[in-house]
N, C-alpha and C positions, 0 to 999 in steps of 0.2 A: 791616545786611547779613545774609544767611542763611549762617551758617557750618556746615560739615559736620564731624561727629565720627564717627570709626570706632574703636571700642574693642573689644578682644577679651578676654574673661574665660573662665576654665575652672573648672568645678565638677564634682567627683566625686560621684556619687549613692551614698549609703549604702543598700544594699539590705537589706530584711528577708528572713528565711528563708521558703522555701516559695513564692516568687513569681518564681523564676528564669525566664529566657527572655522576660521582659516588662518594660516600663517602665510604671509606673502613676502616675496623679495624680488629685486630687480637684478639682472645679471648683465654686466657691461664689460666688454673687453676692448683692448687696443684703443684707449681713449686719451692717450697721454700727450696731447698738444704738440708743441714745437719747441725746439731749444733756443729760438730767438724771438724777439718781440713780434707779436703780442703774446707769445707763449701758448696760444690756443689756436684752434682752427674754427671756422664758422660751423663746421659739422659738430665739433665737440660742444660748442655753445648751444646749438639747436637741440642736440641730444640731451644735454643737461636740463634744459627747460622742459622737454617732453617727459623726461623721467620724473620731474617734480609733479607734473600734471597727472601722470599715470599713478604715482604713489598716492596722490589725493583721491583719485577716482576709483582705483582698483586695489589700493592697499600697498604698503611698502614698509615692512618691519625692519628690513636692512637692505643694503646693496652688496652684492658680491662682485668685486673687481677682479677681472680675469687676467690681469697682467698687461705688460707694456703700459705702465702707468705714467711714464715720463720718457717721451722720445727725445733724442735717439739713443742717448747713453745714460739713462737713469739720472740719479742725483749724486752730488758730491759728498754731502754730509747731511745731518739731520736738520741743519739750519738753511739748507739750500732754498733760495727764494722760489724755486719751481713748485714747492709744496703750496705756496700761496697763489702763484700766478696760474698754475694749471689745475689746481684742485680746489682750494678753499674759496677762491673768488669766482669760481665758475659754477659750482653746484650749489647755488644759493636760492633755488626756488623754495617757496614756503613748504611744499610737500616733502622736501628733503631736509628741512631743519630738524636737527636732533636725531636724524636717522643714522645709525652706525654703518660704517663701511667695513667689510671684511675683505682683506687684501691678499693677493698672491703676487709673485714676481714673474715677469715674462723675460724673454731673451734680451730685450732692450734694457730692462731694469738690471739684469746681470752684467750688462756692459758698464754699469756704474757701481754704486755702493748700496747693495741690498741691506746690509746691516743698518745703514742710515734710515732706510724705510722702516725697518723694524723699530728703531729707536724713536722715530717720529710718532709712534703710538703714545709716547709719553708727553707729546706736545699738543696733540689734537684730541678732543673728546670723541670725535667720530671716526678716527682712523684706527683700525684694529688690525695689527699685523704682529701677532705674538711670537711667531716662530716661522721658519721657512715652510713648514708644513704642520697642519693642525687639524683638529676635529671639532665640529659643532654638533651638539645635540639639540634638535629642534622638537618642540612639543606643540601639537595643534591644540589650541585652547578649547576647553569644554569637552575634551575627549581623552581617551587613553592612547590615541595615535601618536607615535613618535617617529622621528626621522633622524638620520645621521648624514651630515654633510662633511666629507673628507676633502680638505683643501691641500693640493699637492704642489710640489715644486718640480715641474717636469724638466726644467733646465738642469737641476741637480741630478735628476734621474737619468737624463738622456744626453745632456751636453748642450753646448751653445751652437747657434747658427747665426751667420751674419745677416740673414734675412733679405738679401738683395738679389739672389739668383733664383730662377724658376726651379721649384722642386728641391731647393736646398734642404738637407735634412741635418739634424743634430749630429755632431761629430763623435759623440760618446762622452760619458761623464768625465769631468776633470778629476774627480775624487771617487775612485771605484768603491772604496770602503764606505764613504758617505752615501753613495747611491744604493749600496746593498743594505745599509741601515734604514734608509728611507723605504725601500721595498719591503723589508721585514715589518716595519711599522704599519705599512698599508695592509699587509696580510693580517696582522693582528687586529687592526681596527675593523676590517671586513668580517673577520670571524666573530668579533664582539657585537657586530651589528645584526646578528641573525634574528634577534627578537624585535627589531625595529620595523615599523610599517613600510618605510621607504628608506632607501639608501641612495644618496647622491654623491658623486665624485666630481671634483673640478680640478682642472689643470690648464696651463696656458696652451700647450701644444695640443692639436687635435689627434684623436685616434683615427677617425675617418674624416676626409674632406675632399671635395671635388675641385677646390679652387687652387690657387697658385702653389701653396706649399704641399698640398696633397696629404695622404695618410703619413703618420709618423712611424717609421719602421720599428723603432725602439718600443713604442707604446703598443703597437700591434703584437709584439713579442711578449712584453712583460705585463702590460695592463689589461689588454682585451680579454685574455682568458680569465683573469680574476673578476672582471666585470660580469662576464657570463656565468662563471661558477657561482658567484655570490648573488646573482640575480639583482644586480644593481638597477635601479629605476632609470637613471640617466647619468650621462657624463657631460659636463659643461666645459666649454673651452673657448678660446679666441684664436689668435695668431693669423688666421686668414681674415681679410678685411671685408666681411660680408656677413650675412645671416644664413644659416643652414640648419635643416633638421634631417637627420638620417636615422634609420631604425634597422638594427641587425642583431640577431641572436637574442631577442627579447630586451635589448638595451636601447634606450633613446639617446641619440647623440645631438646635443644642442650646441651649436656654434654661434657665438655672439661676439663678433669682432668688428662691429661697424660704428664704433664710438668716435672715430677721428678721420678715417679714410674709407673709401668704398671701391671695390674692385669686382667686376662682373665676369671675369674670365673663368672658365671651368676646364682647365687643361687636364684634370685628373678624374674626369667622369668615368673613364674606363678603369680606374684604380680602386673603385669601391664596389662592393657586392651588387650584382644586378638587382634593381628594384629597391635598393636601400635609401636612395635619395628621395625624400618626400617634399622638400621645400628648399628653395634657394632664392635669395634676393641680394643683389649687389649693384643696383643701378648707380652709375656715377653721378647722375643728376639728383640723387636722393640726399636729403640733409642728414642721414644717419639713422641708426636704429639700435634696438636692445631687446632683451627678453624679459618677460615678467613671469614669475612662477607663483602658483597658488597651491598650497598644500592643505587638503582637507582629509578627513579620515578615510574617504572612499577613493581618492585619486589625487594625482598631481596634474595640474593644468598648466601647460606652457603656452604663452602667447607671445608672438613676435610682433613688435610694434615699430613702425617708422617714426622718425622724429616729428612728423606732421601730426601724429596721433592716430594715424591709420593702422588698423589691425591688419597685419599681413598674413598671418597663419596662426592656427590654434590647434593644439593636440592635447588629448587627455590620456594620461598614463595610469593604469590601475596598479594597485599593490600586487606583488607576486603572490601566487597561491601558497598556502601553508607548507613549510618545509617538512619533508618526510625523510627519515634516515635512509641514507644511501642514494638520495636524489642528487645526481651530479657529483657524487663522491663527497658530499658534504653531510656530515652526521648531525649538524646543528650544534656540535660541541665547540665552545670557544677554545681554540688552541693557537699558539703562536707558530706560524709557519705551517708546513704540511707534513711534518714528521710525527706529530701526535705525541701524546703522553705528558705534555706540560701545560698546565692550566694557565690562562691569561688573567691579568688583574681585572677585577670587575668594576666597571664604572658605576654600577648600581649600588655597590657596597663599598663606600669610600674608606680608604685606609686598610683594606684587606688585600693581601698579596696573593698571587696565584699559588695554588697548592698543587705540587707536582703529582700528576696522575689523577687529579680530582678537580676537573674544571668547575668553575663557579656558575651558579644559576641564580642571579640576583632577582629579588622581587621587583615587580613593576612599581614605579613611583606613582603617586596620585598628585595631580596638578589642578590648580584652580582654574577659574574661567579666563583669567588673563593669561596671555601666552608667555611662556618662559623658555629659555634654552640655557643649557650649560655647555661649556666646551672645555676640552682638555687636550693635551698633546703630550707625546713623549717622543723624543728623537735624540740623535747624537748631537753633542755640542762640540764637534770638531771644527768649530769656526772660531776665529780670533776675536771673540767678544766676551768679556767677563760677565756680561749679563746672563749668559747661558752656561757658565762654567759650573757644573754640578758635582765636581769632585771626581772620584776614581771608580765609580760604578761602570762596569763594562758589559758589553754584549758579546758572548762567545758561545761556541758550541761545546760539547762535552770533551773535545780534544784541545780546548783552549784557543781555537781558531776564530779570528774575526771574519766578518763577511768577505767573500771573494768577489771578483769582478763578475757582474751579471753578464750572461750571454745575451747580447743584443739580437742575435739570431738573424734569420732571413725573413724580410717582410713578406715573402710569398708563402711562408709557412703559417697558415691561418688555422691550424688545427686547434681543437678545444683543450688539448692536454697541455697544461702549463708545466714545462720541464726546465725551468730556469731558476731553481732554488739557488740563492747565492751562497749557501753553505755547502761544502763538499760532502756532507753527510753527518749523521749523528743527531742526537736529540738536543734541541736548543735549551740553553740554561741561562735565561736572562737574570740579571741582578736588578730587582725593581727598586725604585725610589718611591717611598710612600707618598701619596698625594696630600696636598693641603686640604683640610676638611672645612670647606666653606660652601656647603651645599645643603639646601633644604631637603629634608627627608619627608 
């Protein structure tokens, strides 16, 4: 059975001085050292030091880890010494002390024990990996501006790849029902984010890339239309071992995969839309790099930095214009999926379930001067881990069917119409689990 979990947590951001009026974080991918001594690369060590300096000078409320946390085959269990050798003893700069890391899994992590990485959250005060996919609500201090960061498991969605061949693409999800549930969760979260100032989505695999792996056909088919339809501000990823910024369809694509290796080849320049590539850096002589994001009420600023501290590229992304009914087929009404008629649970009114045919419109919260964010997630627990066993709540449509295999489609089909609903038809009828009420109102 596909069980649903809805959990609410609250975290207060400890803000550094001199960075008021903004929420900031660092995005780092493909940083996972080596499986043999010394379990790190010089590039990882240099990048870790530069991240600490950037957090001190530019602000760093948290780190977003974009996957491939442990090369080449993840970890064995939650006590694996790789957690110490490749993470805890490496990212030790004063600027990173006490800074929480929000983590996702990459394909190399899926080659090992991802559940162990989830459970390591109970061993480290800064390692936060609550579920294979989850949502962060970000609030810009001193303002009403809010953002939503959706952390995906693109390996769960699209499948595994061995990562060794040029242009290798994921082979398709190992668990089609799990992939369908993940996609349904993403749709619901994007619908619920209609009132946020900014929406960020992050996954390990790229949507667009000019480098070794190139665009991911599965994400072009399933994710790209959703990003455009819901006017997502940016999609963040890794997988290719360089730094890239592309812009297409109003969405910024931030690729930050230079935490451990660097590759400068661009075999897929002809595979991305003309004019979409705005920045690329992959010099093999470079000591590495990462991205820094600054969220203010008026814009999101993305800065790409080399591990030397040099600013490589900077781009400012404004919030989308106000949504009007009928714009892009989106009425602004939070519903689950695209079938309409079923209200989604409101993150703004905790403990309230969706009311069929009457979507909720929660009031905006008021927040103090210090930055806060809350995060929650709901997803299937069809994994062999009692930590996520939530009982017999199921996700079905009105004919009792669970999600079907998503259509991975043809990567050349880049139309804006998303026609890959994992349900064969009918109105969705979710059985919600009430959230824990641990949230300041």
